[in-house]
PATISE-936951 format. One line per 4 residues: number of its first residue (from 1); their letters; for each residue x, y, z of N, C-alpha, C. Coordinates in Angstrom, 1 decimal, decimal comma, m for minus. Atoms other than C-alpha are relative to their C-alpha. Layout:
NUM) a) X:Y:Z:X:Y:Z:X:Y:Z  ...
//
This chain:
1) xxxx) m0,9:0,9:0,7:8,9:3,8:m20,0:1,3:m0,1:0,8  m1,2:0,2:m0,8:11,8:2,2:m18,2:1,2:0,6:m0,7  m1,3:m0,6:0,5:15,2:3,9:m18,5:1,1:m1,1:m0,2  m1,2:0,9:0,1:18,4:2,2:m19,6:0,9:0,3:1,2
5) xxxx) m0,9:m0,2:m1,1:21,2:1,8:m17,1:0,7:1,4:m0,1  m0,7:m1,3:0,2:23,0:4,8:m18,6:m0,9:1,2:0,3  0,9:m1,1:m0,3:19,9:7,0:m18,4:m0,3:0,1:1,5  0,2:0,0:m1,5:19,3:5,9:m14,8:1,2:0,7:0,7
9) xxxx) m1,2:m0,6:m0,6:22,9:6,9:m14,0:0,0:1,5:m0,2  0,0:m1,4:0,3:22,5:10,2:m15,7:m1,0:0,8:0,8  1,1:m0,7:m0,6:19,2:11,0:m14,0:0,1:m0,1:1,6  0,1:0,2:m1,4:19,7:9,6:m10,5:1,4:m0,2:0,7
13) xxxx) m1,3:0,2:m0,5:23,5:9,3:m10,1:0,4:0,8:1,2  m0,4:m0,8:m1,1:23,9:12,2:m7,8:m0,7:m0,4:1,3  0,8:0,5:m1,2:21,1:10,9:m5,5:0,6:m1,3:0,5  m0,6:1,3:m0,4:22,7:7,4:m5,5:1,3:0,2:0,7
17) xxxx) m1,3:m0,2:m0,7:26,0:8,9:m4,5:m0,1:0,4:1,4  0,1:m0,4:m1,4:24,6:10,1:m1,2:0,1:m1,2:0,9  m0,1:1,2:m0,9:24,7:6,5:0,1:1,3:m0,8:m0,3  m1,3:0,7:0,1:28,1:4,8:0,7:m0,3:m1,5:m0,5
21) xxxx) 0,3:1,4:0,4:26,3:1,4:0,0:0,0:m0,1:m1,5  0,2:0,1:1,4:25,8:2,4:m3,6:1,2:0,6:m0,8  m1,1:m0,6:0,7:29,2:3,9:m4,5:0,6:m1,0:m1,0  m0,6:1,0:0,9:30,5:0,7:m6,0:m0,9:m0,7:m1,0
25) xxxx) 1,0:0,5:0,9:27,6:0,2:m8,3:0,6:m0,5:m1,3  m0,5:0,6:1,3:28,2:m2,0:m11,4:m1,1:0,1:m1,0  1,1:0,0:0,9:24,7:m1,9:m12,9:m1,2:0,5:0,7  1,3:m0,5:m0,5:21,3:m0,2:m12,5:m1,1:m0,6:m0,8
29) xxxx) 1,2:0,6:0,7:18,0:m1,8:m13,4:m1,3:0,6:0,7  1,2:m0,6:m0,6:14,7:0,0:m12,9:m1,0:m1,1:0,2  1,0:1,0:m0,3:12,1:m2,2:m11,2:m1,4:0,6:m0,3  1,3:m0,4:0,4:8,5:m2,1:m12,3:m0,9:0,2:1,3
33) xxxx) 1,0:0,0:m1,1:5,5:m1,3:m10,0:m0,1:1,3:0,8  0,0:m1,2:m0,8:6,4:2,0:m8,4:m0,9:1,1:m0,6  1,0:m1,0:0,4:3,5:4,5:m8,6:0,2:1,3:0,7  m0,3:m1,3:m0,7:4,8:7,1:m6,1:1,5:0,3:0,1
37) xxxx) m1,5:m0,2:0,0:8,6:6,7:m6,5:0,6:m0,8:m1,1  m0,8:0,8:1,0:11,3:5,1:m8,7:0,8:m1,0:0,9  m0,8:1,0:m0,7:12,7:1,8:m7,5:1,0:m0,6:m1,0  m1,1:0,3:0,9:16,1:1,0:m8,9:0,8:m1,1:0,7
41) xxxx) m0,9:1,1:m0,5:18,0:m2,3:m8,4:1,4:0,4:m0,2  m1,4:m0,4:0,1:21,6:m1,4:m7,7:0,9:m1,2:0,3  m0,9:1,1:m0,2:24,1:m4,2:m8,3:1,4:0,5:0,3  m1,3:m0,5:m0,5:27,4:m3,8:m6,4:0,8:m1,2:0,3
45) xxxx) m0,9:1,1:m0,4:30,4:m5,9:m5,4:m0,4:m0,5:1,4  0,3:0,4:m1,4:28,9:m6,1:m1,9:m1,4:m0,5:0,1  1,3:0,5:0,0:25,5:m7,4:m2,9:m0,9:1,0:m0,8  1,0:m0,8:0,7:22,3:m6,0:m4,5:m0,9:0,7:0,9
49) xxxx) 0,8:m0,8:m0,9:20,3:m3,2:m3,1:m1,2:0,6:m0,9  1,0:m0,8:0,7:17,1:m1,3:m4,0:0,0:1,4:0,5  0,1:m1,5:m0,3:17,2:2,5:m4,1:m1,4:0,4:m0,3  1,4:m0,5:0,2:13,7:3,9:m3,5:0,2:1,5:0,0
53) xxxx) m0,2:m1,4:0,2:13,8:7,5:m4,8:m1,4:0,7:m0,2  1,3:m0,6:m0,1:10,8:9,7:m4,0:0,1:1,5:m0,4  0,1:m1,4:0,3:9,7:13,2:m5,0:m0,7:0,8:1,1  0,6:m0,9:m1,0:8,5:16,2:m3,0:m1,6:m0,1:0,0
57) xxxx) 1,5:0,1:0,1:4,9:15,5:m4,2:m0,6:m1,0:0,9  0,5:1,1:m0,9:4,7:12,5:m1,8:m0,9:0,6:1,1  0,8:m0,5:m1,1:3,3:14,8:0,9:m1,4:0,2:m0,3  1,4:m0,2:0,4:0,2:15,5:m1,1:m0,8:m1,3:0,1
61) xxxx) 0,6:1,3:0,0:m0,5:11,8:m1,1:m0,1:m0,6:1,4  0,0:0,5:m1,4:m0,3:11,5:2,7:1,1:m1,0:0,3  m1,1:0,9:m0,3:3,1:9,8:2,6:1,0:0,8:0,8  m1,0:m0,5:m0,9:5,6:10,6:5,4:1,2:m0,9:m0,2
65) xxxx) m1,1:0,8:0,3:9,0:9,4:4,3:0,8:m0,4:1,3  m0,6:0,4:m1,2:10,4:9,5:7,8:m0,7:m1,1:0,7  0,9:1,0:m0,5:7,5:7,4:8,9:0,3:m1,3:m0,7  m0,3:1,2:0,9:8,3:5,0:6,0:1,3:m0,7:0,5
69) xxxx) m1,3:0,5:m0,4:11,9:4,6:7,1:m0,1:m0,6:1,4  0,1:0,5:m1,4:11,1:4,1:10,8:m0,7:m1,3:0,0  0,8:1,2:0,0:8,4:1,5:10,1:0,7:m1,1:m0,8  m0,7:1,0:0,8:10,5:m0,3:7,4:1,1:m0,7:0,9
73) xxxx) m1,0:0,6:m0,9:13,2:m0,9:10,1:m0,7:m0,9:0,9  0,7:0,9:m0,9:10,6:m2,4:12,4:m0,4:m1,2:m0,7  0,4:1,2:0,8:9,3:m4,7:9,7:1,2:m0,9:m0,3  m1,2:0,8:0,2:12,8:m5,7:8,9:0,5:m0,7:1,2
77) xxxx) m0,4:0,6:m1,2:13,7:m6,4:12,5:m0,9:m1,2:0,4  1,0:1,1:m0,3:10,6:m8,7:12,7:0,1:m1,1:m1,0  m0,3:1,1:1,0:11,9:m10,7:9,7:m1,1:m0,1:m1,1  1,0:0,1:1,0:9,0:m9,8:7,4:0,2:1,0:m1,1
81) xxxx) m0,3:m1,1:1,0:10,3:m6,7:5,6:1,5:m0,1:m0,4  m1,4:0,0:0,5:13,5:m6,2:3,5:0,9:0,7:1,0  m0,9:m0,7:m0,8:16,6:m5,2:5,4:0,2:1,5:m0,4  m0,1:m1,4:0,3:17,1:m1,4:5,6:1,5:0,4:0,3
85) xxxx) m1,4:m0,3:m0,1:20,6:m0,1:5,0:0,3:1,5:0,1  m0,3:m1,4:m0,1:20,4:3,7:4,6:m1,2:0,8:m0,3  1,1:m1,0:0,3:18,1:6,7:4,5:0,5:1,4:0,0  m0,4:m1,4:0,1:18,8:10,2:3,3:m1,3:0,7:m0,4
89) xxxx) 1,3:m0,6:0,3:15,5:12,0:3,7:0,0:1,2:m0,8  m0,1:m1,3:0,7:16,7:15,3:2,3:0,2:m0,3:m1,5  m0,1:0,4:1,4:17,4:13,4:m1,0:m1,1:m0,9:m0,5  1,1:0,9:0,4:14,3:11,3:m1,0:0,5:m1,4:m0,3
93) xxxx) m0,6:1,3:0,3:16,5:8,1:m0,8:m0,1:m0,9:1,1  0,1:1,1:m0,9:15,8:4,9:1,0:0,7:m1,2:m0,6  m0,7:1,1:0,6:18,2:2,0:0,5:m0,4:m1,3:0,8  0,4:1,2:m0,7:16,9:m1,5:1,3:0,7:m1,2:m0,8
97) xxxx) m0,5:1,1:0,7:18,1:m5,0:0,4:m0,9:m0,5:m1,1  0,7:0,6:1,1:17,1:m6,7:m2,8:m0,4:m1,4:0,4  0,5:1,3:m0,4:14,9:m9,7:m2,1:m0,3:m0,8:m1,3  0,2:0,8:1,2:15,2:m12,4:m4,8:m1,2:m0,9:0,3
101) xxxx) 1,2:0,8:m0,1:12,0:m14,3:m5,4:m1,1:0,4:m1,0  1,1:m0,3:0,9:8,7:m14,2:m7,2:m0,9:1,2:0,5  0,9:m1,1:m0,3:6,7:m11,0:m7,3:m1,4:m0,4:m0,3  1,4:0,5:0,3:3,0:m11,8:m7,0:m0,8:0,9:m1,0
105) xxxx) 1,1:m0,6:0,7:0,1:m11,0:m9,2:m1,3:m0,4:0,7  1,3:0,3:m0,6:m3,6:m11,3:m8,4:m0,2:m1,4:0,2  0,2:1,4:m0,1:m3,7:m15,0:m9,1:0,8:m0,6:1,1  m0,9:0,5:m1,0:m0,7:m15,6:m6,8:m0,6:0,3:1,4
109) xxxx) 0,7:m0,3:m1,3:m2,6:m13,8:m4,0:m1,1:m1,0:0,3  1,0:0,9:m0,2:m5,5:m16,1:m4,5:0,5:m1,4:0,4  m0,6:1,3:m0,2:m3,3:m19,2:m4,5:0,8:m0,1:1,3  m0,8:0,0:m1,2:m1,4:m18,2:m1,4:m0,6:0,8:1,2
113) xxxx) 0,7:m0,8:m1,0:m4,0:m16,5:0,8:0,4:m0,4:1,4  m0,3:0,4:m1,4:m3,2:m18,6:3,9:1,5:0,4:0,3  m1,4:m0,4:m0,3:0,6:m18,0:3,6:0,1:1,5:0,1  0,0:m1,4:m0,2:0,0:m14,3:3,1:m0,5:0,4:1,3
117) xxxx) 0,6:m0,3:m1,3:m2,2:m14,2:6,2:1,0:m0,3:1,1  m1,0:0,3:m1,0:0,7:m15,8:8,2:1,0:1,1:0,0  m1,0:m1,1:0,0:3,1:m13,1:7,1:m0,6:1,3:0,5  0,7:m1,2:m0,5:0,6:m10,3:7,7:m0,2:m0,1:1,5
121) xxxx) 0,2:0,1:m1,5:m0,1:m11,7:11,2:1,4:0,2:0,7  m1,3:m0,2:m0,6:3,7:m11,7:11,9:0,3:1,5:0,0  m0,2:m1,5:0,1:3,9:m8,0:10,7:m0,8:0,6:1,1  0,9:m0,6:m1,0:1,0:m7,2:13,0:0,4:m0,2:1,4
125) xxxx) m0,6:0,2:m1,4:2,9:m8,6:16,0:1,2:0,8:0,3  m1,1:m0,9:m0,2:5,6:m6,0:15,6:m0,3:1,0:1,1  0,2:m1,1:m0,9:6,2:m3,2:18,0:m0,8:1,1:m0,7  0,8:m1,0:0,7:3,9:m0,2:17,3:0,8:0,8:m1,0
129) xxxx) m0,6:m0,9:1,0:4,6:1,9:14,2:0,0:1,4:0,5  m0,1:m1,4:m0,4:5,4:5,6:14,4:m1,3:0,8:0,0  1,2:m0,7:0,1:2,1:6,9:13,3:m1,2:m0,9:m0,3  1,2:0,7:0,3:m1,5:5,8:12,9:m0,4:0,2:m1,5
133) xxxx) 0,5:m0,1:1,4:m3,2:5,2:9,5:m1,6:0,0:0,2  1,5:m0,2:0,0:m6,9:6,4:9,2:m0,5:0,4:m1,3  0,4:m0,3:1,4:m8,4:6,1:5,8:m1,1:1,0:0,0  1,1:m1,1:0,0:m11,4:8,3:6,8:0,7:1,4:0,0
137) xxxx) m0,7:m1,3:0,0:m9,0:11,2:7,6:0,8:0,2:m1,3  m0,7:m0,2:1,3:m6,9:10,5:4,5:m0,9:0,3:m1,1  0,9:m0,3:1,0:m9,9:10,4:2,3:m0,5:1,5:0,0  0,5:m1,4:m0,2:m11,1:13,8:3,7:1,1:0,9:m0,4
141) xxxx) m1,1:m0,8:0,4:m7,6:15,2:3,2:0,1:0,0:m1,6  m0,1:0,1:1,4:m7,5:14,0:m0,4:m1,1:0,8:m0,7  1,2:m0,8:0,5:m11,0:15,5:m1,0:0,3:1,5:0,0  m0,3:m1,4:m0,2:m9,8:18,8:0,3:1,0:0,5:m1,1
145) xxxx) m1,0:m0,3:1,0:m6,8:18,8:m2,0:m0,6:0,0:m1,4  0,7:0,1:1,4:m8,9:17,7:m5,1:m0,9:1,3:m0,2  0,9:m1,1:0,2:m11,5:20,4:m4,5:0,7:1,4:0,0  m0,7:m1,3:0,0:m9,2:23,3:m3,6:0,9:0,2:m1,2
149) xxxx) m0,9:m0,1:1,1:m6,8:22,6:m6,5:m0,7:m0,2:m1,4  0,8:0,1:1,3:m9,6:22,0:m9,1:0,4:m1,3:m0,7  m0,3:1,3:0,7:m8,5:18,4:m9,8:m1,3:m0,7:m0,4  1,2:0,7:0,4:m11,0:16,0:m11,4:m0,6:m0,7:1,1
153) xxxx) 0,8:0,8:m1,0:m13,7:14,7:m9,1:m1,0:m0,9:m0,8  0,9:0,9:0,7:m15,6:11,6:m10,3:m1,4:0,4:0,1  1,4:m0,3:0,0:m19,2:12,2:m11,2:m0,7:m0,7:1,2  0,7:0,6:m1,1:m21,4:11,6:m8,1:0,8:m0,5:1,2
157) xxxx) m0,9:0,4:m1,1:m18,5:11,1:m5,8:m0,6:0,3:1,4  0,4:m0,5:m1,3:m20,0:13,1:m3,0:m1,4:m0,6:0,4  1,3:0,6:m0,3:m23,3:11,2:m3,2:0,2:m1,1:1,0  m0,2:1,1:m0,9:m21,7:8,5:m1,1:0,5:0,5:1,4
161) xxxx) m0,4:m0,5:m1,2:m20,8:10,8:1,8:m0,8:m0,5:1,2  0,8:0,5:m1,1:m23,7:9,6:4,0:0,4:m1,4:0,3  m0,3:1,3:m0,2:m22,8:6,0:3,5:1,4:m0,1:0,7  m1,3:m0,1:m0,6:m19,2:6,8:4,4:m0,1:0,3:1,5
165) xxxx) 0,2:m0,5:m1,4:m20,4:8,6:7,6:m0,6:m1,1:0,8  0,6:1,1:m0,8:m22,6:5,7:8,6:1,0:m1,1:0,2  m1,1:1,0:m0,1:m19,7:3,3:8,0:0,9:0,4:1,1  m0,9:m0,5:m1,0:m17,4:5,4:10,1:m0,5:m0,2:1,4
169) xxxx) 0,6:0,2:m1,4:m19,8:5,4:13,1:0,0:m1,4:0,4  0,1:1,4:m0,4:m20,3:1,7:13,0:1,4:m0,6:0,3  m1,3:0,6:m0,2:m16,6:0,8:12,6:0,6:0,5:1,3  m0,5:m0,6:m1,2:m15,6:3,2:15,4:m0,6:m0,6:1,3
173) xxxx) 0,8:0,6:m1,1:m18,3:1,8:17,7:0,4:m1,4:0,4  m0,4:1,4:m0,2:m16,9:m1,7:17,3:1,5:m0,2:m0,1  m1,5:0,1:0,1:m13,2:m0,9:17,2:0,6:m0,9:1,1  m0,6:0,8:m1,0:m11,1:m3,5:18,9:1,5:0,2:0,1
177) xxxx) m1,4:m0,4:m0,1:m7,7:m1,8:18,6:0,8:0,0:m1,3  m0,8:m0,1:1,2:m4,9:m1,2:16,2:1,3:m0,8:0,1  m1,3:0,7:0,1:m1,8:m3,1:15,1:0,8:0,6:m1,1  m0,8:m0,5:1,0:1,2:m2,2:12,9:m0,4:m0,6:m1,4
181) xxxx) 0,4:0,5:1,3:m0,1:m2,5:9,3:0,8:0,7:m1,2  m0,6:m0,6:1,2:1,4:m2,0:5,8:m1,0:0,9:m0,7  1,1:m0,8:0,5:m2,0:m0,6:4,5:0,1:0,2:m1,5  m0,1:m0,2:1,5:m0,9:m0,9:0,8:0,6:m1,2:m0,6
185) xxxx) m0,6:1,2:0,5:m0,3:m4,5:0,1:m0,6:m0,4:m1,4  0,3:0,4:1,4:m0,8:m4,6:m3,7:0,7:m1,4:m0,2  m0,7:1,3:0,3:0,1:m8,0:m5,2:1,5:0,2:m0,2  m1,4:m0,2:0,3:3,4:m6,5:m6,3:0,9:0,2:1,2
189) xxxx) m0,7:m0,2:m1,2:4,3:m5,9:m2,7:0,2:m1,2:0,8  m0,3:1,3:m0,6:4,5:m9,6:m1,9:1,2:m0,6:m0,8  m1,1:0,7:0,6:7,8:m11,3:m2,6:0,1:m1,4:0,6  0,0:1,4:m0,5:7,8:m15,1:m2,3:1,4:m0,6:m0,4
193) xxxx) m1,3:0,6:0,3:11,3:m16,6:m1,9:0,0:m1,6:0,1  0,2:1,5:m0,1:9,9:m20,2:m1,7:m0,1:m0,5:1,4  0,2:0,4:m1,4:10,0:m20,3:2,1:m1,0:0,8:0,7  1,0:m0,9:m0,6:8,0:m17,3:3,1:m0,3:1,1:m0,9
197) xxxx) 0,4:m1,2:0,8:6,2:m14,3:1,7:0,4:1,2:0,8  m0,4:m1,3:m0,5:7,9:m11,0:2,3:m1,0:1,1:m0,3  0,8:m1,1:0,2:6,0:m7,8:2,7:0,9:1,3:m0,2  m0,9:m1,2:0,3:7,6:m4,7:1,1:m0,9:1,3:m0,2
201) xxxx) 0,6:m1,3:0,3:6,8:m1,0:0,6:m0,8:0,5:1,2  0,7:m0,5:m1,2:5,9:0,8:3,8:m0,3:1,5:0,0  0,4:m1,4:0,2:4,9:4,2:2,4:m1,2:0,4:0,8  1,2:m0,3:m0,7:1,5:4,0:3,9:m0,2:m0,7:1,3
205) xxxx) 0,0:0,7:m1,2:2,4:2,0:6,9:m0,5:0,8:1,2  0,5:m0,6:m1,2:0,8:2,8:10,3:m0,9:m0,9:0,8  0,8:0,9:m0,9:m1,1:1,4:13,2:m1,5:0,2:m0,5  1,4:0,0:0,6:m4,6:0,4:11,9:m0,7:m1,3:0,4
209) xxxx) 0,8:1,2:m0,2:m7,4:m2,1:12,2:0,5:m1,1:m0,9  m0,5:1,1:0,9:m6,1:m5,5:11,0:m1,0:m0,4:m1,1  0,9:0,3:1,1:m9,3:m5,9:9,0:0,1:0,9:m1,2  m0,2:m0,9:1,1:m8,4:m2,9:6,9:1,1:m0,7:m0,9
213) xxxx) m1,1:0,6:0,7:m5,2:m4,8:5,9:m0,5:m1,2:m0,8  0,5:1,2:0,8:m7,1:m8,0:4,9:m0,9:0,5:m1,1  0,9:m0,4:1,1:m9,8:m6,1:3,0:0,8:0,7:m1,1  m0,7:m0,7:1,1:m7,3:m3,9:1,1:0,8:m1,0:m0,8
217) xxxx) m0,7:1,0:0,7:m5,2:m7,0:0,2:m1,0:m0,6:m1,1  1,0:0,6:0,9:m8,3:m8,6:m1,3:m0,4:1,0:m1,1  0,5:m1,0:1,0:m9,5:m5,4:m3,0:1,1:0,2:m1,1  m1,1:m0,3:1,0:m6,1:m4,8:m4,7:0,3:m1,2:m0,8
221) xxxx) m0,3:1,2:0,7:m5,8:m8,4:m5,8:m1,0:m0,2:m1,2  1,0:0,2:1,0:m9,0:m8,2:m7,9:m0,5:m1,4:m0,1  0,4:1,4:m0,1:m10,0:m11,7:m6,8:m1,4:m0,2:0,5  1,4:0,2:m0,6:m13,4:m13,2:m5,9:0,0:0,1:1,5
225) xxxx) 0,2:m0,2:m1,5:m14,8:m12,8:m2,4:0,4:m1,2:0,8  m0,5:1,2:m0,8:m13,8:m16,3:m1,5:1,4:0,2:0,5  m1,4:m0,2:m0,5:m10,2:m15,1:m1,3:0,0:0,8:1,3  0,1:m0,7:m1,3:m11,2:m12,6:1,4:m0,4:m0,9:1,1
229) xxxx) 0,4:0,9:m1,0:m12,8:m15,4:3,3:1,2:m0,9:0,4  m1,2:0,8:m0,3:m9,6:m17,4:3,0:1,0:0,8:0,9  m0,9:m0,9:m0,8:m7,6:m14,4:4,3:m0,5:0,1:1,5  0,5:0,0:m1,4:m9,9:m14,2:7,3:0,3:m1,2:0,8
233) xxxx) m0,2:1,3:m0,6:m9,6:m17,9:8,0:1,5:m0,1:0,4  m1,4:0,1:m0,2:m5,8:m17,7:7,7:0,5:0,9:1,1  m0,4:m1,0:m1,0:m5,5:m14,7:10,0:m0,6:m0,4:1,4  0,6:0,3:m1,3:m8,0:m15,7:12,7:m0,1:m1,4:0,4
237) xxxx) 0,1:1,4:m0,4:m7,8:m19,4:12,6:m1,2:m0,7:m0,4  1,3:0,5:0,5:m11,4:m19,9:11,5:m0,8:1,1:m0,6  0,8:m1,0:0,6:m14,0:m18,1:9,6:m0,9:0,7:1,1  0,7:m0,8:m1,0:m15,5:m15,2:11,6:m0,8:1,0:m0,8
241) xxxx) 0,9:m0,9:0,9:m18,5:m13,4:9,9:0,2:1,4:0,3  m0,1:m1,4:m0,4:m18,0:m10,2:11,9:1,3:0,6:m0,6  m1,2:m0,4:0,5:m14,4:m10,0:10,8:0,0:0,1:m1,6  0,2:0,0:1,4:m15,3:m10,8:7,2:m0,8:1,3:m0,4
245) xxxx) 0,8:m1,2:0,3:m17,9:m8,0:7,3:0,8:1,3:0,1  m0,9:m1,1:m0,2:m15,4:m5,6:8,7:1,0:0,2:m1,1  m1,0:0,0:1,1:m12,8:m6,5:6,1:m0,6:0,5:m1,3  0,6:m0,4:1,3:m15,2:m6,2:3,2:m0,4:1,5:0,0
249) xxxx) 0,4:m1,4:m0,1:m16,4:m2,8:4,4:1,2:0,9:m0,1  m1,2:m0,8:0,1:m12,9:m1,5:4,9:0,6:0,0:m1,5  m0,4:0,1:1,4:m12,1:m2,7:1,3:m0,8:1,1:m0,8  0,8:m1,0:0,6:m15,0:m0,5:0,1:0,5:1,4:0,3
253) xxxx) m0,5:m1,3:m0,4:m13,7:2,4:2,1:1,3:0,3:m0,7  m1,3:m0,2:0,7:m10,2:1,9:0,7:m0,1:0,5:m1,4  0,2:m0,4:1,4:m11,4:2,1:m2,8:m0,6:1,4:m0,2  0,6:m1,4:0,0:m13,4:5,3:m2,0:1,2:1,0:0,2
257) xxxx) m1,1:m0,9:m0,2:m10,2:6,9:m0,7:1,0:0,0:m1,1  m1,0:0,1:1,1:m7,8:5,5:m3,4:m0,5:0,7:m1,3  0,5:m0,6:1,2:m10,1:6,9:m6,1:0,5:1,5:0,0  m0,5:m1,3:0,0:m9,1:10,4:m5,0:1,6:0,1:m0,1
261) xxxx) m1,5:0,1:0,2:m5,4:9,4:m4,7:0,3:0,0:m1,4  m0,2:0,0:1,5:m5,7:8,6:m8,4:m0,2:1,3:m0,6  0,2:m1,3:0,5:m7,1:12,0:m9,1:1,2:0,9:0,2  m1,2:m0,8:m0,3:m4,2:13,7:m7,4:1,2:m0,4:m0,8
265) xxxx) m1,1:0,5:0,8:m1,7:11,5:m9,1:m0,2:0,3:m1,5  0,3:m0,3:1,4:m3,4:12,1:m12,5:0,4:1,4:m0,3  m0,2:m1,4:0,2:m2,9:15,8:m12,0:1,5:0,4:0,3  m1,3:m0,4:m0,5:0,6:15,8:m10,4:1,2:m0,8:m0,5
269) xxxx) m1,2:1,0:0,2:2,7:12,7:m11,2:0,6:0,1:m1,4  m0,8:0,1:1,3:5,4:12,6:m13,9:0,2:m1,4:m0,4  m0,2:1,4:0,3:5,3:8,8:m13,9:m1,0:m0,4:m1,2  0,7:0,4:1,2:4,1:7,3:m17,2:m1,0:m1,1:0,3
273) xxxx) 1,0:0,9:m0,4:0,9:5,7:m16,0:m1,4:0,7:0,0  1,4:m0,6:0,0:m2,9:6,2:m16,5:m0,7:m0,1:1,3  0,6:0,0:m1,3:m3,9:7,1:m13,0:m1,5:0,1:0,0  1,4:m0,3:0,0:m7,3:8,3:m13,9:m0,8:m1,3:m0,3
277) xxxx) 0,7:1,2:0,3:m8,3:5,0:m15,5:0,1:m1,0:1,1  m0,2:0,8:m1,2:m6,8:3,1:m12,5:m1,0:0,4:1,1  0,9:m0,5:m1,0:m8,9:5,3:m10,2:m1,5:m0,3:m0,4  1,4:0,3:0,4:m12,1:4,8:m12,2:m0,4:m1,4:0,1
281) xxxx) 0,3:1,4:m0,3:m11,8:1,1:m11,9:m0,4:m0,2:1,5  0,3:0,0:m1,5:m11,8:1,6:m8,1:m1,4:0,6:0,2  1,2:m0,7:m0,2:m14,7:4,0:m8,4:m1,2:m0,8:m0,5  1,1:0,9:0,4:m16,8:1,5:m10,4:m0,4:m0,9:1,1
285) xxxx) 0,3:0,9:m1,2:m16,5:m0,8:m7,4:m0,7:0,8:1,1  0,6:m0,9:m1,1:m17,4:2,1:m5,0:m1,5:0,1:m0,3  1,4:m0,3:0,3:m20,6:2,8:m6,9:m0,9:m1,3:0,1  0,7:1,3:m0,2:m21,6:m0,9:m6,8:m0,1:m0,3:1,4
289) xxxx) 0,0:0,5:m1,4:m20,6:m1,5:m3,2:m0,8:1,0:0,9  0,7:m0,9:m0,9:m21,7:1,7:m1,4:m1,5:0,2:m0,4  1,4:m0,1:0,4:m25,0:1,7:m3,4:m0,8:m1,2:0,2  0,7:1,2:m0,1:m25,9:m1,8:m2,5:m0,7:m0,3:1,4
293) xxxx) 0,6:0,4:m1,3:m28,2:m3,3:0,2:0,9:m0,8:0,8  m1,0:0,9:m0,7:m25,4:m5,7:1,0:0,9:0,8:0,9  m0,9:m0,9:m0,8:m23,3:m2,7:2,3:m0,6:0,1:1,4  0,6:m0,2:m1,3:m25,8:m2,0:5,1:m0,3:m1,3:0,7
297) xxxx) 0,1:1,3:m0,7:m26,4:m5,7:5,8:1,3:m0,3:0,8  m1,3:0,3:m0,7:m22,7:m6,0:6,6:0,3:1,1:1,1  m0,1:m1,0:m1,1:m22,7:m2,7:8,6:m0,7:m0,4:1,2  0,8:0,5:m1,2:m25,4:m4,2:10,8:0,6:m1,3:0,6
301) xx) m0,6:1,2:m0,6:m23,2:m7,3:11,4:1,2:0,4:0,8  m1,2:m0,4:m0,8:m20,4:m5,3:13,0:m0,2:m0,1:1,5
//
């Protein structure tokens, strides 16, 4: 449940005081959508800012806050990410500019697939990010955390290990290089100011296959497969079946990994959100996708 301005001040005031940009704050408004941190709009005499406040639990989720700060600056310099004003890693505080505009939902993603592709392509033209992002390694790390700590593991989850291994071999054999990717473009991480689509939230940013980005955008939007085809066309200039196959398969892999992310969050997070239900929606797709003949048809198209 969102806090009032007074409650936000009482809870986060000392953290906000660490940044000179936030000293003259007039009002605090909690922004929706944060599942790994608290996002607070800070209204001041010098403009509006967003304070992203994280907890120490982030490391369990494979989030490196120094990496987030570094890559956020690169995205900002390229004109596709929000401006970055301050970072106090020891306090879990990142201060960025507030971007006025429409926050997308799934339908907005479907209706703006070409424009999104243009912004994504611009991000991917940035200088290399600090670290790489590899969902295969992240999924294995999540699995280790879940099993060692006795967190909930979805029934039959390990039955898809062979399909994942087959997918990894095929993707690595046809790898064409990495670019700077956001890797977590949920609909709420698109801000449309009427002129362009901004890309925000670089917690999971890292150098990665561009098709992972496209596949994950489509997966998180919950839209029909035609939207993925539009994203491929917008990004590559024409429809390319091998890129579509790659993006679709990366989307399946992403859901396999994010399922365990949800298990960890379900056990550790203090945020008022049903992470297990969210993860099980992902896992329902995993069971359908990894268990289908279509999965291997696309693997063979790489």
